[in-house]
C-alpha positions, 0 to 999 in steps of 0.5 A: 340684570336678573331678579327672581320674583313670585309671579304666580301662586296657588293662593286664592285671590280677592276674586276667589280665583286660584291657580292649580299646581298643574297650571303652575307646572305648565307655566314653568315648562312654557317659560323654560321652553324653547319659545321664551315668553316676552315681558311687554310694557303694558301688554303693547306688542308694537314696541320691543319687549322689555325682556324675557322670562326665564329660569322659572321654578316652583318653590314651597313658600312660608305658608306651605303653598307653592309659587312660581318664581 
């Protein structure tokens, strides 16, 4: 079962950090590349992954900013 969610955006978070459009593009290339990114439970590598990220895309959301989905 696949679900599309926003996992990154170029908004500024509460710590003042942000992600550039170039970084979002690199992330899309990594997710859609040959080596699939694993979805781990609590970042634990000693148990099998819950799944894998795939089919990443960049979209413009309601406020005109871009986001990875």
